[in-house]
C-alpha positions in Angstrom: 56.3 4.8 -72.9 55.6 4.9 -76.8 57.7 2.3 -78.5 58.2 0.1 -75.6 54.7 -1.7 -75.5 56.7 -4.9 -75.5 58.7 -4.1 -72.3 56.7 -5.3 -69.3 55.8 -2.8 -66.5 57.8 -3.2 -63.2 56.4 -6.3 -61.4 57.1 -8.4 -58.4 58.1 -11.7 -59.1 56.5 -13.4 -56.0 53.8 -12.2 -53.5 56.4 -11.4 -50.7 58.8 -9.6 -53.0 59.6 -6.1 -51.8 61.1 -5.1 -55.2 59.5 -4.5 -58.5 61.8 -6.0 -61.3 62.7 -3.6 -64.1 63.3 -4.5 -67.5 65.9 -3.2 -70.1 64.2 -1.0 -73.1 67.4 -1.1 -75.0 66.9 -0.9 -78.9 69.7 -3.1 -79.6 71.6 -5.5 -77.3 74.0 -3.3 -75.2 77.4 -5.1 -74.3 79.1 -3.9 -70.9 82.8 -4.8 -70.9 84.6 -5.4 -67.6 84.6 -2.1 -65.6 82.3 -0.3 -68.0 79.0 1.5 -66.9 76.0 2.4 -68.8 72.9 4.2 -68.3 70.0 1.5 -69.4 66.5 2.9 -70.3 63.5 0.8 -68.8 60.9 2.2 -71.0 58.6 3.7 -68.4 58.1 6.8 -66.3 56.1 7.0 -63.0 54.4 9.5 -60.7 54.4 9.2 -56.9 52.8 10.7 -54.0 55.4 13.3 -52.3 55.8 11.1 -49.3 57.5 8.2 -51.5 60.5 7.7 -53.0 61.5 4.7 -55.4 65.0 3.1 -54.9 66.7 1.4 -57.7 68.8 -1.7 -56.4 70.8 -4.3 -57.9 69.3 -7.9 -58.6 71.3 -10.3 -56.6 71.4 -13.0 -59.3 73.2 -10.5 -61.9 75.4 -9.2 -59.1 76.5 -13.0 -58.1 76.5 -14.7 -61.3 77.9 -11.8 -63.5 79.3 -9.0 -61.4 76.6 -6.6 -62.8 75.3 -4.2 -60.2 73.9 -0.6 -60.0 76.6 1.9 -59.6 74.8 4.4 -57.5 73.1 1.8 -55.0 70.6 2.6 -54.0 69.6 5.0 -56.9 66.9 7.4 -55.7 63.9 8.6 -57.9 62.2 11.5 -56.2 58.4 12.0 -56.3 58.6 15.0 -58.5 60.7 13.3 -61.3 58.6 12.7 -64.4 61.3 11.5 -66.9 62.0 7.8 -68.0 63.4 5.7 -65.3 67.0 4.6 -66.2 69.4 2.3 -64.3 73.0 2.9 -64.1 74.7 -0.6 -64.3 78.4 -1.4 -63.9 80.1 -4.6 -64.8 82.4 -5.7 -62.0 82.8 -9.1 -63.5 85.6 -10.5 -65.7 83.7 -11.0 -68.7 81.6 -8.9 -71.0 77.9 -9.1 -70.2 75.2 -8.3 -72.9 71.9 -6.4 -71.7 69.2 -7.8 -74.1 65.9 -6.1 -74.7 63.3 -7.2 -71.9 65.9 -8.6 -69.5 65.5 -7.9 -65.8 68.3 -5.6 -64.9 67.4 -4.2 -61.5 64.7 -4.0 -59.0 62.6 -0.9 -57.5 61.6 -0.5 -54.0 59.2 2.1 -52.6 60.1 3.8 -49.3 58.4 6.4 -47.2 60.3 9.7 -46.8 59.5 11.6 -43.6 59.0 15.2 -44.0 61.9 16.8 -42.1 62.8 20.2 -40.9 66.5 20.8 -40.3 67.4 23.1 -37.5 70.9 24.8 -37.0 72.2 24.7 -33.6 75.4 25.8 -32.2 76.1 22.7 -30.2 74.9 19.2 -30.5 74.0 16.8 -27.3 76.8 14.4 -26.3 76.6 10.6 -26.7 78.8 7.7 -25.8 79.9 7.3 -29.5 80.6 11.0 -29.9 82.3 11.7 -33.2 83.7 8.1 -33.5 83.2 7.2 -37.2 84.6 4.7 -39.8 85.9 1.7 -37.8 85.9 3.1 -34.3 84.4 0.1 -32.8 87.1 -2.2 -34.1 87.3 -5.0 -36.7 
């Protein structure tokens, strides 16, 4: 995107990496205080085939070292979205964290999305689990 020529495009940091690292395209350093969240621009937009989605996920190093993670994890970028990709970061750490221009802030993983048709039925088939939900199998 114009004005962000210095920001690297998403890139894998190793041959076997599943995610593409995303870089912050902030104009000025952005300070996230403990408990604060912010939408961080990445300086790029993308176009994908309809059978794909891009998922935005945290970077494990930022989460472990600083408590910085993505709030809606994984965030979904739909195939028909054409705006700038932005990352919703939150600081779960105890200290303020500064997001600098060009810093790696998240990763993007592409996933296939099957084309599904939902059908309404009056009754569901039975299973051993049934309606057992949260914590139904014990600790």
